[in-house]
N, C-alpha and C positions, 0 to 999 in steps of 0.2 A: 069109246073114251070112257074113262073112269071118272071124270070131274075133278082131277087134281092136276096140278102143275108141278112138274118136277124138273128142276134144273141143276144139272152136274157142273162143277167146275173144280179146277185145280187151285189148292190154296197153297201159295208158294211159301208162306209162312210157316205152316204146318206140315208141308211137304207131302201132301195127300189129296186124293179126291174127295169132295164133299157135296152135299145136297143142299142148296140154298133155301134158306127161311123165307118163304113168300108171304107178306102180310096181305090178308083179305084173299087169298089164293082162290077161295070159292067164288068170290064176286067176279075176279078177274077172269077165271074159267069161264063163268057164264058169260061175261061182257064180249069176249072174244071168240067163244066156241059155240054158242046157241044163236038161232036165228032171232029171237027177240033181243038178246044182248047185243048183237052186231048192229041191229037196226037202230036200238037206242044209241049206241056209240056213233054210227055215222051221222044221225038225226042231230043229236043233242050232245052228248058227252065229251066229243073231241073239239067242242068249241070253246073258245077262249074264256067266255064269261062263267062257264061252269067251273073250270080250274080257279078263277078269280074269287068266285064265291066260295069254293072249299077252303082256299087260302085265307079268306077273310074269316070264316068260321073258327079256323085253326089259329087265328091271332087273337081270339076272345078269351077272356080270362077262365071261362069255364072249361076249356080245351085243356087247361092244366091237369085235369082228372086222367087224361089219357097217358100220361107221361110214365108213370110207374108201372101200369099194366103193360104199356109198349115195351119199356126195358125188360120186363121179366120174360114176356112171351117171345121177343126176338133176341133176347141174350145179348144186350148192348152192354158194352164194357163201360161201366159207369166209373171204373177207377180212372179213366182218361179225362173226365169232366174236371174244369178248373172252378166250379162253383156248385153249390149244393143244389139237388133237385129243386128244392123249395124256392130257389131263387129265380127260377124261370117264370116269366110272366105269362106264357102260353106254350102251346105244343109247338107252335111254329118258332118260338124263341129257342125251345129245346133242339128242334130239328136243325136249325142254322147255329148251333152251338159252336164255341171255340171248344178246343181240347188242350191239353198239356202236350205241346209241340216238342218236348223232349222224347216223347213216346214215337215220335217220327223223324228220326235223324235223318238229315240230308246228305246224301252221297256228295262229299265235296271233291271227289275227282273230277278236274275240268273236263276229262274226256268222256264223262259219264253223262248222259240225259236221265233225268228223274221222272217218275210218275208225278203227273200233277195233282192227282187226288188218291184216295182210297178207292179202289174199284176194280171191276172184273174185266180183265183186257183181252181184246182179240187185235191182232197185229198183222198187217199185210205189207209185204215187202215192196210191191209195185202196183199201182192203181192206174189202170187204162180208162182214159175219160171218155171212151166210146162204147165201154161195156157195162151193162147194168147187171150186178150179180147179188147173190143172197148172203146175207149176213144174218145168221141164226133165222129168226122168222120175219126178217124185214128185207127190204131191198135197198141198194147203194148204186148211185151214178154220180160220178164227181161233178158233172155239169149242172144237174139238178140240184146237188148239195151246196155248190159254192154260188150259183147263180151270177157268174162273172166270168167271161170269157178270158179275160186277162189273167186270171188267177188260175183258171183251168190251164192254160199254157205253161203258168210257172210250175204248177205242181204235176205235170203229165208224168206218169210212171214213177211218181214219188211214193214215199212209204207213209202208211197210215196206222195210226195207234187209236183205238177206240177204248175208253174207259166207261164202262157202266155202272153207275152207283144205285144201291139198293136203299131202301128207306132207312135202314139200320147205320148206313154209312156216315162218316163225317162229311158234311155237303160243302165245305169251302174248297175252292180251287186255287192253285198255287202255280208259280211259273216254273218251267223245266228247265231253265239254264239261266245264266246271267244275260242281259240284254235290254234292248229298249222296245217297249210295246207301243203300237199305234192306238187310234181310237178303236172302240169297240163298235161294229155296225150291226144293227138289228135286220134279220131276215124274217119277215111275217109268216106266219104258218099256223097249223092246227096243233092238238094235244093229244096225240097217240100215246098210250103207255109205252115207257122205254124198255121194258123186259121182253123175253121171247115167250109172249102168253097165248099167242094166237097159234092153235094146232091146226087150223082149218085152211087159212090163207095167209099170204104175205101182206105184211104191213109197210106202207111207203114212209115209213118213220123219218128217215134221213133227209128225204127230199121234200116232205110237206111240214114237218114240225117247226115251230118257231125256234130259232136260234140266233146267236150273237157271235160274230167272226172278229178275231183280233189278229192282224199280221204282227208278229213278233219277231225282231231282227236280233236273234241270239248271237252270242259270241263264239260258239264252237260247232253250231249245227245250222248255220244258215237262217233264212227267213223260215219261220213256222207259222201255219195257220192254227190259231188256237180257236176251237168252235165249242161253244157251250150249247146244249140243246135242251129245251123245256120239254116237259111231258106231262101225261095226264096227271092232274092235280098239283102241277108246280105253278105257285102263285106268280113267281117271277125270277129273273136272273138278275143279280145285283153285282155290278162292277165297282171294286173299291181300290182302283189304282189310278196313278195319273199317267196320262198318256205323254210319251215322248220324253219320259224321265227314266234314266237308267235303274233297273231293279235287280236285286240279289237273286240268286238261285234259291227257289223255294220260297220266296216272297209270296204273300198273299194277292192275289189277283180279285177274287170275288166270291160270292157264295149262291147257292140256289135256295130258294124258299120253299115250302113244304111240298113233297112229292120226290118220285124217283127222277134220275137225271142222267145225262150222259156229256162226257167231254171228248172231242176228237182233235187229234194232232196231226196235221199233214206236213210232211218234210219234203223237202225239193230233191229231185233224184241224185242218189249218191251221198247224201248228207249224213246218214245215220245207219250204223250197222245194228239191227234188232238183236235182243237177246234171244239165245237160240231156243229157250224154252217157251216163250211168248209164239214165235211163229210156228212152232212144232205142234204146240197145243192148238192153235188157231187151224192148222191144216186138218185136224182132227175134230174141228167145231167144238173145242172145249177152250171156254173162257178161263184165264189165270188171274187169281185174286192177288194184286199187288198193292202195297201200302205206299202213300205219300212220301216221296224221298228216296224210294228204292230204285235201282236201276231199271231201265227199259231198253236202254241201247247206248252204244258207244260211238266215237268218231272212227270212220272207217280207216 
């Protein structure tokens, strides 16, 4: 191993294969691919209090000093900001920033389901509840993921779309269609990192990490399970919608505080036809970078 993490993905906007910029890549490589790092991760770093402490530190005023270097190093598009950099009270304030949503036009075709976030997508046409399978460097099992046998039966052989957010992404998540959301339910768990950083073993990211699940009765795609997953250094997942109140397509649902994160959409069997590029790239284990508001699938 060369001590580096290289993640290739297809950028739908630019129409080409790119290499992800990994913040603190050397640390993540050490954490997941050395004996001492793996021991530290299992014993200490995946615990909730470590991520809470990291989040608290990045809510302090001194953390503002990291914003400009981070923007330069990670090539964050500052033109999308709706307030000047100097206006952010902390690095976490910048991390959960609002952006100019005119830069994220919502596909208004009622037969199109939109991406709920900016993120790198893996898409699966059918999920078998009795099968544990590999997603990049993580494992997935529907029963362990949902922790609810009633929901497992509902989403048997359904379609799954996973959007992985990197540190540089806009970290607010939105609704993929018009509809009525239910209450967000917390599922307790650990805080493994969300990226495919472990080159030695598989990480039980989807079955063991903390997550919040919302059942969303969409107008065009049936009932959708929207699941936000916390990860290493994610201070918390904040919901900012009103349950049982009708929402518009693209309306804000909530946001992640400091750290990388993931949003999973589960559709009932036969309720969505995935965009072809998403499942073909997934078949080749390549994520597709898709912006909030862009199409991920259509009504069958």
